[in-house]
N, C-alpha and C positions, 0 to 999 in steps of 0.2 A: 338086430331086432329082438326084443324081449319075447319070452314065451307068452306073456299076457297079450302083447300086440298080435301075435300070430293067432292066438285063440279068438280074439275079437274079430279079426279079418275072416277067419274060417266060419265063425258064427254068422257074420254079415253076409258073406258070399252064399251061405246056405239058405238065406231068406229067399222066399219066392220073389221073383222079379229083379233081384239085384244084378245078376249076371246079364239079363236082357237089357237093363238100363245102361250098364257099362258098355255093352256092345253097341247099343243104339247111339250113345254119345260118341263112341269111337268111330262110328260110321258117318259122323257129320250131323246127326240130329241133335243140335246143341240148344235148341229152344224148347221150353217146357211143352208148348202145344204140339210140337213135332214129335217129341218123345211120347206124349200121351196118345197121339194119333197112331204112331208107328206100332205101339205095343197094345193099344186098346186097353189101357190100364185105368183103374179107378183113380181120379185126381188126388184123393187123400192119400192113397197108398203111394202114388208117385212122389208126392210132396215129402212124405216121411222118409222114403228110401233115398231121395236126393239129398235131403238134409243130413242123413247119416253118412252118406258117401262124401259129402263136403266136409263134415266134421272130422272124418277120419283122414282127409287129405287125398282121397282116391280120385276125386274129380274137383275141379275148381269152379266156383260160382263167380260170374263176371256180371256186374251191374253197370249198364249204360244209363247215365243220369239224364240223357237228353229226353225231351218230351216227344212221344210217350216213352216212359221208362221201359227199358228192355233188359231182360235177364237171360244170360246164356250160360251154358255149362261146357 
């Protein structure tokens, strides 16, 4: 792993909410609404943090295309 990658991860983990989101997902709260409820987090903040975690490959976003469409992490 490159120094730049470690720096990015350290900066991300230092963000408020990031560790709590990772912990919530690891405990089985894999749906957006469950994470939001579990942490009582602002929806916009949650969306931004989840997007960053997905982009960095720390968590995986799974889209179920059945109706209604469901997204899990």
